[in-house]
PyMOL commands that place a pseudoatom at each C-alpha (Angstrom):
pseudoatom trace, name=CA, resn=UNK, resi=1, chain=A, elem=C, hetatm=0, pos=[-0.310, 0.059, 0.204]
pseudoatom trace, name=CA, resn=UNK, resi=2, chain=A, elem=C, hetatm=0, pos=[2.059, 2.592, 0.716]
pseudoatom trace, name=CA, resn=UNK, resi=3, chain=A, elem=C, hetatm=0, pos=[4.990, 1.545, -2.170]
pseudoatom trace, name=CA, resn=UNK, resi=4, chain=A, elem=C, hetatm=0, pos=[2.303, 1.993, -4.310]
pseudoatom trace, name=CA, resn=UNK, resi=5, chain=A, elem=C, hetatm=0, pos=[2.006, 5.898, -5.334]
pseudoatom trace, name=CA, resn=UNK, resi=6, chain=A, elem=C, hetatm=0, pos=[-1.597, 7.173, -4.999]
pseudoatom trace, name=CA, resn=UNK, resi=7, chain=A, elem=C, hetatm=0, pos=[-1.067, 9.643, -7.875]
pseudoatom trace, name=CA, resn=UNK, resi=8, chain=A, elem=C, hetatm=0, pos=[1.256, 7.629, -10.611]
pseudoatom trace, name=CA, resn=UNK, resi=9, chain=A, elem=C, hetatm=0, pos=[0.461, 4.289, -9.236]
pseudoatom trace, name=CA, resn=UNK, resi=10, chain=A, elem=C, hetatm=0, pos=[4.083, 3.543, -9.361]
pseudoatom trace, name=CA, resn=UNK, resi=11, chain=A, elem=C, hetatm=0, pos=[5.595, 1.227, -6.966]
pseudoatom trace, name=CA, resn=UNK, resi=12, chain=A, elem=C, hetatm=0, pos=[8.971, 1.887, -5.246]
pseudoatom trace, name=CA, resn=UNK, resi=13, chain=A, elem=C, hetatm=0, pos=[10.824, 1.500, -2.211]
pseudoatom trace, name=CA, resn=UNK, resi=14, chain=A, elem=C, hetatm=0, pos=[12.826, 4.577, -2.444]
pseudoatom trace, name=CA, resn=UNK, resi=15, chain=A, elem=C, hetatm=0, pos=[10.559, 7.381, -1.544]
pseudoatom trace, name=CA, resn=UNK, resi=16, chain=A, elem=C, hetatm=0, pos=[12.111, 10.289, 0.091]
pseudoatom trace, name=CA, resn=UNK, resi=17, chain=A, elem=C, hetatm=0, pos=[10.938, 11.048, 3.464]
pseudoatom trace, name=CA, resn=UNK, resi=18, chain=A, elem=C, hetatm=0, pos=[10.782, 14.305, 4.849]
pseudoatom trace, name=CA, resn=UNK, resi=19, chain=A, elem=C, hetatm=0, pos=[13.077, 15.358, 7.794]
pseudoatom trace, name=CA, resn=UNK, resi=20, chain=A, elem=C, hetatm=0, pos=[10.197, 15.556, 10.214]
pseudoatom trace, name=CA, resn=UNK, resi=21, chain=A, elem=C, hetatm=0, pos=[9.251, 12.105, 9.168]
pseudoatom trace, name=CA, resn=UNK, resi=22, chain=A, elem=C, hetatm=0, pos=[5.351, 12.852, 8.161]
pseudoatom trace, name=CA, resn=UNK, resi=23, chain=A, elem=C, hetatm=0, pos=[5.560, 13.486, 4.381]
pseudoatom trace, name=CA, resn=UNK, resi=24, chain=A, elem=C, hetatm=0, pos=[7.053, 10.871, 1.860]
pseudoatom trace, name=CA, resn=UNK, resi=25, chain=A, elem=C, hetatm=0, pos=[7.790, 11.866, -2.104]
pseudoatom trace, name=CA, resn=UNK, resi=26, chain=A, elem=C, hetatm=0, pos=[7.253, 9.483, -5.025]
pseudoatom trace, name=CA, resn=UNK, resi=27, chain=A, elem=C, hetatm=0, pos=[10.698, 9.438, -6.689]
pseudoatom trace, name=CA, resn=UNK, resi=28, chain=A, elem=C, hetatm=0, pos=[9.129, 8.539, -9.921]
pseudoatom trace, name=CA, resn=UNK, resi=29, chain=A, elem=C, hetatm=0, pos=[6.608, 11.481, -10.160]
pseudoatom trace, name=CA, resn=UNK, resi=30, chain=A, elem=C, hetatm=0, pos=[7.415, 13.887, -7.226]
pseudoatom trace, name=CA, resn=UNK, resi=31, chain=A, elem=C, hetatm=0, pos=[3.881, 13.366, -5.479]
pseudoatom trace, name=CA, resn=UNK, resi=32, chain=A, elem=C, hetatm=0, pos=[3.641, 13.884, -1.636]
pseudoatom trace, name=CA, resn=UNK, resi=33, chain=A, elem=C, hetatm=0, pos=[1.653, 12.127, 0.685]
pseudoatom trace, name=CA, resn=UNK, resi=34, chain=A, elem=C, hetatm=0, pos=[1.947, 11.744, 4.803]
pseudoatom trace, name=CA, resn=UNK, resi=35, chain=A, elem=C, hetatm=0, pos=[2.964, 9.153, 6.268]
pseudoatom trace, name=CA, resn=UNK, resi=36, chain=A, elem=C, hetatm=0, pos=[3.105, 7.625, 10.171]
pseudoatom trace, name=CA, resn=UNK, resi=37, chain=A, elem=C, hetatm=0, pos=[6.620, 6.947, 10.787]
pseudoatom trace, name=CA, resn=UNK, resi=38, chain=A, elem=C, hetatm=0, pos=[6.681, 4.686, 13.732]
pseudoatom trace, name=CA, resn=UNK, resi=39, chain=A, elem=C, hetatm=0, pos=[9.309, 3.427, 15.883]
pseudoatom trace, name=CA, resn=UNK, resi=40, chain=A, elem=C, hetatm=0, pos=[9.808, -0.818, 15.574]
pseudoatom trace, name=CA, resn=UNK, resi=41, chain=A, elem=C, hetatm=0, pos=[10.633, -2.870, 18.412]
pseudoatom trace, name=CA, resn=UNK, resi=42, chain=A, elem=C, hetatm=0, pos=[12.369, -6.274, 17.694]
pseudoatom trace, name=CA, resn=UNK, resi=43, chain=A, elem=C, hetatm=0, pos=[12.489, -8.961, 20.328]
pseudoatom trace, name=CA, resn=UNK, resi=44, chain=A, elem=C, hetatm=0, pos=[14.941, -11.279, 19.701]
pseudoatom trace, name=CA, resn=UNK, resi=45, chain=A, elem=C, hetatm=0, pos=[16.688, -14.511, 20.957]
pseudoatom trace, name=CA, resn=UNK, resi=46, chain=A, elem=C, hetatm=0, pos=[17.656, -17.777, 20.488]
pseudoatom trace, name=CA, resn=UNK, resi=47, chain=A, elem=C, hetatm=0, pos=[15.275, -21.015, 20.044]
pseudoatom trace, name=CA, resn=UNK, resi=48, chain=A, elem=C, hetatm=0, pos=[13.733, -21.851, 23.071]
pseudoatom trace, name=CA, resn=UNK, resi=49, chain=A, elem=C, hetatm=0, pos=[14.497, -18.656, 25.397]
pseudoatom trace, name=CA, resn=UNK, resi=50, chain=A, elem=C, hetatm=0, pos=[11.174, -17.349, 25.795]
pseudoatom trace, name=CA, resn=UNK, resi=51, chain=A, elem=C, hetatm=0, pos=[10.967, -14.967, 23.207]
pseudoatom trace, name=CA, resn=UNK, resi=52, chain=A, elem=C, hetatm=0, pos=[7.736, -15.892, 22.051]
pseudoatom trace, name=CA, resn=UNK, resi=53, chain=A, elem=C, hetatm=0, pos=[5.967, -16.615, 25.402]
pseudoatom trace, name=CA, resn=UNK, resi=54, chain=A, elem=C, hetatm=0, pos=[7.109, -12.964, 26.193]
pseudoatom trace, name=CA, resn=UNK, resi=55, chain=A, elem=C, hetatm=0, pos=[5.665, -11.537, 23.074]
pseudoatom trace, name=CA, resn=UNK, resi=56, chain=A, elem=C, hetatm=0, pos=[2.292, -13.555, 23.082]
pseudoatom trace, name=CA, resn=UNK, resi=57, chain=A, elem=C, hetatm=0, pos=[1.668, -11.635, 26.707]
pseudoatom trace, name=CA, resn=UNK, resi=58, chain=A, elem=C, hetatm=0, pos=[2.779, -8.683, 24.723]
pseudoatom trace, name=CA, resn=UNK, resi=59, chain=A, elem=C, hetatm=0, pos=[0.119, -9.526, 22.217]
pseudoatom trace, name=CA, resn=UNK, resi=60, chain=A, elem=C, hetatm=0, pos=[-2.844, -10.126, 24.810]
pseudoatom trace, name=CA, resn=UNK, resi=61, chain=A, elem=C, hetatm=0, pos=[-1.829, -7.434, 27.486]
pseudoatom trace, name=CA, resn=UNK, resi=62, chain=A, elem=C, hetatm=0, pos=[-0.250, -4.387, 26.206]
pseudoatom trace, name=CA, resn=UNK, resi=63, chain=A, elem=C, hetatm=0, pos=[-2.797, -2.531, 23.612]
pseudoatom trace, name=CA, resn=UNK, resi=64, chain=A, elem=C, hetatm=0, pos=[-0.556, -0.028, 22.659]
pseudoatom trace, name=CA, resn=UNK, resi=65, chain=A, elem=C, hetatm=0, pos=[1.406, -2.010, 20.193]
pseudoatom trace, name=CA, resn=UNK, resi=66, chain=A, elem=C, hetatm=0, pos=[0.451, -4.640, 17.755]
pseudoatom trace, name=CA, resn=UNK, resi=67, chain=A, elem=C, hetatm=0, pos=[2.913, -7.907, 18.691]
pseudoatom trace, name=CA, resn=UNK, resi=68, chain=A, elem=C, hetatm=0, pos=[3.668, -10.212, 15.486]
pseudoatom trace, name=CA, resn=UNK, resi=69, chain=A, elem=C, hetatm=0, pos=[5.567, -13.582, 15.499]
pseudoatom trace, name=CA, resn=UNK, resi=70, chain=A, elem=C, hetatm=0, pos=[8.085, -13.352, 12.823]
pseudoatom trace, name=CA, resn=UNK, resi=71, chain=A, elem=C, hetatm=0, pos=[7.946, -16.918, 12.033]
pseudoatom trace, name=CA, resn=UNK, resi=72, chain=A, elem=C, hetatm=0, pos=[4.522, -17.221, 10.397]
pseudoatom trace, name=CA, resn=UNK, resi=73, chain=A, elem=C, hetatm=0, pos=[5.835, -15.871, 7.250]
pseudoatom trace, name=CA, resn=UNK, resi=74, chain=A, elem=C, hetatm=0, pos=[8.527, -18.163, 7.085]
pseudoatom trace, name=CA, resn=UNK, resi=75, chain=A, elem=C, hetatm=0, pos=[9.434, -20.675, 4.388]
pseudoatom trace, name=CA, resn=UNK, resi=76, chain=A, elem=C, hetatm=0, pos=[12.294, -22.446, 3.021]
pseudoatom trace, name=CA, resn=UNK, resi=77, chain=A, elem=C, hetatm=0, pos=[12.522, -20.023, 0.043]
pseudoatom trace, name=CA, resn=UNK, resi=78, chain=A, elem=C, hetatm=0, pos=[13.726, -17.241, 2.717]
pseudoatom trace, name=CA, resn=UNK, resi=79, chain=A, elem=C, hetatm=0, pos=[16.640, -19.453, 3.806]
pseudoatom trace, name=CA, resn=UNK, resi=80, chain=A, elem=C, hetatm=0, pos=[19.783, -16.998, 2.686]
pseudoatom trace, name=CA, resn=UNK, resi=81, chain=A, elem=C, hetatm=0, pos=[21.929, -16.663, 5.547]
pseudoatom trace, name=CA, resn=UNK, resi=82, chain=A, elem=C, hetatm=0, pos=[24.501, -15.571, 2.855]
pseudoatom trace, name=CA, resn=UNK, resi=83, chain=A, elem=C, hetatm=0, pos=[22.834, -12.316, 2.715]
pseudoatom trace, name=CA, resn=UNK, resi=84, chain=A, elem=C, hetatm=0, pos=[21.313, -12.214, 6.304]
pseudoatom trace, name=CA, resn=UNK, resi=85, chain=A, elem=C, hetatm=0, pos=[17.856, -12.984, 5.307]
pseudoatom trace, name=CA, resn=UNK, resi=86, chain=A, elem=C, hetatm=0, pos=[17.526, -9.890, 3.165]
pseudoatom trace, name=CA, resn=UNK, resi=87, chain=A, elem=C, hetatm=0, pos=[14.402, -10.971, 1.663]
pseudoatom trace, name=CA, resn=UNK, resi=88, chain=A, elem=C, hetatm=0, pos=[12.991, -11.791, 4.389]
pseudoatom trace, name=CA, resn=UNK, resi=89, chain=A, elem=C, hetatm=0, pos=[13.718, -8.820, 6.615]
pseudoatom trace, name=CA, resn=UNK, resi=90, chain=A, elem=C, hetatm=0, pos=[12.208, -6.663, 4.142]
pseudoatom trace, name=CA, resn=UNK, resi=91, chain=A, elem=C, hetatm=0, pos=[9.120, -8.310, 3.565]
pseudoatom trace, name=CA, resn=UNK, resi=92, chain=A, elem=C, hetatm=0, pos=[8.997, -7.616, 7.394]
pseudoatom trace, name=CA, resn=UNK, resi=93, chain=A, elem=C, hetatm=0, pos=[9.567, -4.047, 7.631]
pseudoatom trace, name=CA, resn=UNK, resi=94, chain=A, elem=C, hetatm=0, pos=[6.794, -3.720, 4.676]
pseudoatom trace, name=CA, resn=UNK, resi=95, chain=A, elem=C, hetatm=0, pos=[4.373, -5.703, 6.677]
pseudoatom trace, name=CA, resn=UNK, resi=96, chain=A, elem=C, hetatm=0, pos=[5.453, -3.699, 9.814]
pseudoatom trace, name=CA, resn=UNK, resi=97, chain=A, elem=C, hetatm=0, pos=[5.254, -0.216, 8.244]
pseudoatom trace, name=CA, resn=UNK, resi=98, chain=A, elem=C, hetatm=0, pos=[1.752, -0.829, 6.348]
pseudoatom trace, name=CA, resn=UNK, resi=99, chain=A, elem=C, hetatm=0, pos=[0.599, -2.183, 9.916]
pseudoatom trace, name=CA, resn=UNK, resi=100, chain=A, elem=C, hetatm=0, pos=[1.832, 0.072, 11.858]
pseudoatom trace, name=CA, resn=UNK, resi=101, chain=A, elem=C, hetatm=0, pos=[0.071, 3.071, 9.455]
pseudoatom trace, name=CA, resn=UNK, resi=102, chain=A, elem=C, hetatm=0, pos=[-3.059, 2.357, 11.950]
pseudoatom trace, name=CA, resn=UNK, resi=103, chain=A, elem=C, hetatm=0, pos=[-1.781, 4.413, 14.412]
pseudoatom trace, name=CA, resn=UNK, resi=104, chain=A, elem=C, hetatm=0, pos=[-0.012, 1.683, 16.788]
pseudoatom trace, name=CA, resn=UNK, resi=105, chain=A, elem=C, hetatm=0, pos=[3.471, 0.635, 16.394]
pseudoatom trace, name=CA, resn=UNK, resi=106, chain=A, elem=C, hetatm=0, pos=[4.848, -2.741, 15.844]
pseudoatom trace, name=CA, resn=UNK, resi=107, chain=A, elem=C, hetatm=0, pos=[6.425, -5.518, 17.916]
pseudoatom trace, name=CA, resn=UNK, resi=108, chain=A, elem=C, hetatm=0, pos=[8.275, -8.338, 15.708]
pseudoatom trace, name=CA, resn=UNK, resi=109, chain=A, elem=C, hetatm=0, pos=[9.323, -11.625, 17.557]
pseudoatom trace, name=CA, resn=UNK, resi=110, chain=A, elem=C, hetatm=0, pos=[12.046, -13.590, 16.110]
pseudoatom trace, name=CA, resn=UNK, resi=111, chain=A, elem=C, hetatm=0, pos=[15.506, -14.554, 16.019]
pseudoatom trace, name=CA, resn=UNK, resi=112, chain=A, elem=C, hetatm=0, pos=[17.216, -11.882, 14.451]
pseudoatom trace, name=CA, resn=UNK, resi=113, chain=A, elem=C, hetatm=0, pos=[20.441, -9.181, 15.035]
pseudoatom trace, name=CA, resn=UNK, resi=114, chain=A, elem=C, hetatm=0, pos=[20.025, -5.209, 14.183]
pseudoatom trace, name=CA, resn=UNK, resi=115, chain=A, elem=C, hetatm=0, pos=[22.065, -5.295, 11.028]
pseudoatom trace, name=CA, resn=UNK, resi=116, chain=A, elem=C, hetatm=0, pos=[19.619, -7.409, 9.223]
pseudoatom trace, name=CA, resn=UNK, resi=117, chain=A, elem=C, hetatm=0, pos=[17.072, -5.042, 9.373]
pseudoatom trace, name=CA, resn=UNK, resi=118, chain=A, elem=C, hetatm=0, pos=[19.410, -1.368, 9.430]
pseudoatom trace, name=CA, resn=UNK, resi=119, chain=A, elem=C, hetatm=0, pos=[21.309, -2.158, 6.355]
pseudoatom trace, name=CA, resn=UNK, resi=120, chain=A, elem=C, hetatm=0, pos=[16.948, -2.713, 4.649]
pseudoatom trace, name=CA, resn=UNK, resi=121, chain=A, elem=C, hetatm=0, pos=[15.238, -0.446, 1.881]
pseudoatom trace, name=CA, resn=UNK, resi=122, chain=A, elem=C, hetatm=0, pos=[12.396, -0.181, 3.988]
pseudoatom trace, name=CA, resn=UNK, resi=123, chain=A, elem=C, hetatm=0, pos=[14.272, 0.739, 7.120]
pseudoatom trace, name=CA, resn=UNK, resi=124, chain=A, elem=C, hetatm=0, pos=[13.958, 4.099, 6.387]
pseudoatom trace, name=CA, resn=UNK, resi=125, chain=A, elem=C, hetatm=0, pos=[10.121, 4.298, 7.005]
pseudoatom trace, name=CA, resn=UNK, resi=126, chain=A, elem=C, hetatm=0, pos=[10.682, 3.703, 10.782]
pseudoatom trace, name=CA, resn=UNK, resi=127, chain=A, elem=C, hetatm=0, pos=[11.541, 6.912, 13.345]
pseudoatom trace, name=CA, resn=UNK, resi=128, chain=A, elem=C, hetatm=0, pos=[13.657, 4.067, 15.550]
pseudoatom trace, name=CA, resn=UNK, resi=129, chain=A, elem=C, hetatm=0, pos=[13.963, 0.444, 15.420]
pseudoatom trace, name=CA, resn=UNK, resi=130, chain=A, elem=C, hetatm=0, pos=[14.383, -0.638, 19.222]
pseudoatom trace, name=CA, resn=UNK, resi=131, chain=A, elem=C, hetatm=0, pos=[16.230, -4.215, 20.079]
pseudoatom trace, name=CA, resn=UNK, resi=132, chain=A, elem=C, hetatm=0, pos=[15.261, -6.266, 23.100]
pseudoatom trace, name=CA, resn=UNK, resi=133, chain=A, elem=C, hetatm=0, pos=[17.329, -9.467, 23.205]
pseudoatom trace, name=CA, resn=UNK, resi=134, chain=A, elem=C, hetatm=0, pos=[16.306, -12.134, 25.602]
pseudoatom trace, name=CA, resn=UNK, resi=135, chain=A, elem=C, hetatm=0, pos=[18.711, -15.050, 27.123]
pseudoatom trace, name=CA, resn=UNK, resi=136, chain=A, elem=C, hetatm=0, pos=[19.399, -17.067, 29.689]
pseudoatom trace, name=CA, resn=UNK, resi=137, chain=A, elem=C, hetatm=0, pos=[22.133, -19.391, 31.140]
pseudoatom trace, name=CA, resn=UNK, resi=138, chain=A, elem=C, hetatm=0, pos=[23.111, -22.496, 29.055]
pseudoatom trace, name=CA, resn=UNK, resi=139, chain=A, elem=C, hetatm=0, pos=[21.887, -25.299, 31.262]
pseudoatom trace, name=CA, resn=UNK, resi=140, chain=A, elem=C, hetatm=0, pos=[18.409, -23.977, 30.985]
pseudoatom trace, name=CA, resn=UNK, resi=141, chain=A, elem=C, hetatm=0, pos=[18.422, -23.192, 27.511]
pseudoatom trace, name=CA, resn=UNK, resi=142, chain=A, elem=C, hetatm=0, pos=[19.279, -26.917, 27.020]
pseudoatom trace, name=CA, resn=UNK, resi=143, chain=A, elem=C, hetatm=0, pos=[16.737, -27.908, 29.397]
pseudoatom trace, name=CA, resn=UNK, resi=144, chain=A, elem=C, hetatm=0, pos=[13.776, -25.829, 27.798]
pseudoatom trace, name=CA, resn=UNK, resi=145, chain=A, elem=C, hetatm=0, pos=[14.948, -27.090, 23.977]
pseudoatom trace, name=CA, resn=UNK, resi=146, chain=A, elem=C, hetatm=0, pos=[14.951, -30.692, 25.335]
pseudoatom trace, name=CA, resn=UNK, resi=147, chain=A, elem=C, hetatm=0, pos=[11.218, -30.676, 26.368]
pseudoatom trace, name=CA, resn=UNK, resi=148, chain=A, elem=C, hetatm=0, pos=[10.818, -30.186, 22.800]
pseudoatom trace, name=CA, resn=UNK, resi=149, chain=A, elem=C, hetatm=0, pos=[10.649, -34.018, 20.937]
pseudoatom trace, name=CA, resn=UNK, resi=150, chain=A, elem=C, hetatm=0, pos=[11.691, -32.644, 17.537]
pseudoatom trace, name=CA, resn=UNK, resi=151, chain=A, elem=C, hetatm=0, pos=[15.045, -30.815, 18.691]
pseudoatom trace, name=CA, resn=UNK, resi=152, chain=A, elem=C, hetatm=0, pos=[18.285, -32.379, 18.022]
pseudoatom trace, name=CA, resn=UNK, resi=153, chain=A, elem=C, hetatm=0, pos=[21.595, -32.035, 19.424]
pseudoatom trace, name=CA, resn=UNK, resi=154, chain=A, elem=C, hetatm=0, pos=[22.778, -30.041, 16.389]
pseudoatom trace, name=CA, resn=UNK, resi=155, chain=A, elem=C, hetatm=0, pos=[19.831, -27.405, 17.035]
pseudoatom trace, name=CA, resn=UNK, resi=156, chain=A, elem=C, hetatm=0, pos=[20.939, -27.196, 20.621]
pseudoatom trace, name=CA, resn=UNK, resi=157, chain=A, elem=C, hetatm=0, pos=[24.408, -26.615, 19.925]
pseudoatom trace, name=CA, resn=UNK, resi=158, chain=A, elem=C, hetatm=0, pos=[23.153, -23.856, 17.470]
pseudoatom trace, name=CA, resn=UNK, resi=159, chain=A, elem=C, hetatm=0, pos=[20.652, -22.319, 20.050]
pseudoatom trace, name=CA, resn=UNK, resi=160, chain=A, elem=C, hetatm=0, pos=[23.521, -21.875, 22.642]
pseudoatom trace, name=CA, resn=UNK, resi=161, chain=A, elem=C, hetatm=0, pos=[26.258, -20.623, 20.351]
pseudoatom trace, name=CA, resn=UNK, resi=162, chain=A, elem=C, hetatm=0, pos=[23.728, -17.863, 19.277]
pseudoatom trace, name=CA, resn=UNK, resi=163, chain=A, elem=C, hetatm=0, pos=[22.466, -17.283, 22.952]
pseudoatom trace, name=CA, resn=UNK, resi=164, chain=A, elem=C, hetatm=0, pos=[26.014, -16.658, 23.914]
pseudoatom trace, name=CA, resn=UNK, resi=165, chain=A, elem=C, hetatm=0, pos=[26.561, -14.166, 20.726]
pseudoatom trace, name=CA, resn=UNK, resi=166, chain=A, elem=C, hetatm=0, pos=[23.957, -11.845, 22.207]
pseudoatom trace, name=CA, resn=UNK, resi=167, chain=A, elem=C, hetatm=0, pos=[25.390, -11.877, 25.673]
pseudoatom trace, name=CA, resn=UNK, resi=168, chain=A, elem=C, hetatm=0, pos=[28.571, -10.869, 23.911]
pseudoatom trace, name=CA, resn=UNK, resi=169, chain=A, elem=C, hetatm=0, pos=[27.602, -8.676, 21.502]
pseudoatom trace, name=CA, resn=UNK, resi=170, chain=A, elem=C, hetatm=0, pos=[24.216, -6.852, 22.417]
pseudoatom trace, name=CA, resn=UNK, resi=171, chain=A, elem=C, hetatm=0, pos=[26.343, -3.950, 24.051]
pseudoatom trace, name=CA, resn=UNK, resi=172, chain=A, elem=C, hetatm=0, pos=[28.194, -3.178, 20.669]
pseudoatom trace, name=CA, resn=UNK, resi=173, chain=A, elem=C, hetatm=0, pos=[25.962, -3.974, 17.833]
pseudoatom trace, name=CA, resn=UNK, resi=174, chain=A, elem=C, hetatm=0, pos=[24.695, -0.863, 15.784]
pseudoatom trace, name=CA, resn=UNK, resi=175, chain=A, elem=C, hetatm=0, pos=[21.705, 0.326, 17.727]
pseudoatom trace, name=CA, resn=UNK, resi=176, chain=A, elem=C, hetatm=0, pos=[22.694, -1.831, 20.557]
pseudoatom trace, name=CA, resn=UNK, resi=177, chain=A, elem=C, hetatm=0, pos=[20.119, -4.337, 21.952]
pseudoatom trace, name=CA, resn=UNK, resi=178, chain=A, elem=C, hetatm=0, pos=[18.781, -4.098, 25.827]
pseudoatom trace, name=CA, resn=UNK, resi=179, chain=A, elem=C, hetatm=0, pos=[19.559, -7.739, 27.100]
pseudoatom trace, name=CA, resn=UNK, resi=180, chain=A, elem=C, hetatm=0, pos=[17.158, -9.447, 29.544]
pseudoatom trace, name=CA, resn=UNK, resi=181, chain=A, elem=C, hetatm=0, pos=[18.381, -12.755, 31.385]
pseudoatom trace, name=CA, resn=UNK, resi=182, chain=A, elem=C, hetatm=0, pos=[15.285, -14.389, 32.184]
pseudoatom trace, name=CA, resn=UNK, resi=183, chain=A, elem=C, hetatm=0, pos=[16.783, -17.475, 33.559]
pseudoatom trace, name=CA, resn=UNK, resi=184, chain=A, elem=C, hetatm=0, pos=[15.092, -16.949, 37.219]
pseudoatom trace, name=CA, resn=UNK, resi=185, chain=A, elem=C, hetatm=0, pos=[12.238, -14.967, 35.910]
pseudoatom trace, name=CA, resn=UNK, resi=186, chain=A, elem=C, hetatm=0, pos=[8.800, -16.358, 35.838]
pseudoatom trace, name=CA, resn=UNK, resi=187, chain=A, elem=C, hetatm=0, pos=[6.970, -15.384, 32.499]
pseudoatom trace, name=CA, resn=UNK, resi=188, chain=A, elem=C, hetatm=0, pos=[5.108, -12.869, 33.734]
pseudoatom trace, name=CA, resn=UNK, resi=189, chain=A, elem=C, hetatm=0, pos=[8.260, -10.979, 35.160]
pseudoatom trace, name=CA, resn=UNK, resi=190, chain=A, elem=C, hetatm=0, pos=[9.703, -11.215, 31.768]
pseudoatom trace, name=CA, resn=UNK, resi=191, chain=A, elem=C, hetatm=0, pos=[6.408, -9.512, 30.226]
pseudoatom trace, name=CA, resn=UNK, resi=192, chain=A, elem=C, hetatm=0, pos=[6.533, -6.765, 32.733]
pseudoatom trace, name=CA, resn=UNK, resi=193, chain=A, elem=C, hetatm=0, pos=[9.878, -5.334, 31.974]
pseudoatom trace, name=CA, resn=UNK, resi=194, chain=A, elem=C, hetatm=0, pos=[9.571, -5.889, 28.128]
pseudoatom trace, name=CA, resn=UNK, resi=195, chain=A, elem=C, hetatm=0, pos=[6.484, -3.977, 28.094]
pseudoatom trace, name=CA, resn=UNK, resi=196, chain=A, elem=C, hetatm=0, pos=[7.695, -1.082, 30.376]
pseudoatom trace, name=CA, resn=UNK, resi=197, chain=A, elem=C, hetatm=0, pos=[10.793, -1.029, 28.126]
pseudoatom trace, name=CA, resn=UNK, resi=198, chain=A, elem=C, hetatm=0, pos=[8.475, -0.433, 25.153]
pseudoatom trace, name=CA, resn=UNK, resi=199, chain=A, elem=C, hetatm=0, pos=[6.734, 2.117, 27.235]
pseudoatom trace, name=CA, resn=UNK, resi=200, chain=A, elem=C, hetatm=0, pos=[9.294, 3.611, 28.004]
pseudoatom trace, name=CA, resn=UNK, resi=201, chain=A, elem=C, hetatm=0, pos=[10.424, 4.410, 24.369]
pseudoatom trace, name=CA, resn=UNK, resi=202, chain=A, elem=C, hetatm=0, pos=[6.780, 5.217, 23.640]
pseudoatom trace, name=CA, resn=UNK, resi=203, chain=A, elem=C, hetatm=0, pos=[6.870, 8.127, 25.829]
for i in range(1, 203): cmd.bond("trace and resi %d" % i, "trace and resi %d" % (i + 1))
show_as sticks, trace
zoom trace
């Protein structure tokens, strides 16, 4: 919807956004129209760490945002780690920017790192992207994953590796990621911390 010009009907991601973030101009015909440039919230973490559980509580309890799970659009055609899953990230940014035109920002949950979104063309349509990484200790993560009967040892190893990477790099990515260690937290405690983080950035 946003990528298609109301005037000429041309499709383009590369629209010019005004300095105040309230207008976008078609680079094909020069037509200018309003836009709601919202922040985007990314909740990331290794598989099994509890990010989906926390996001599910946000979906139910926090009416100030629209919470989405990125896995709902995943298919093997997007499995391109060599380009940081660029097509998949662009697709989700396009989805989120259109959803947020309704007046509420989006919280997107899924395994990711900042550079996978920050390098996208669709990034320009958001005022900010804020990153929240949920982690836990390795033993706890391993126990959580072993409860899933489809998980093998290699999957657990990769999840623990990503969990460690987040702990070591959250403070030095661009932008940085806010880190939450939920090893000893209940679901509601994790939700409350995540929700408070979001609300503090909406003020």
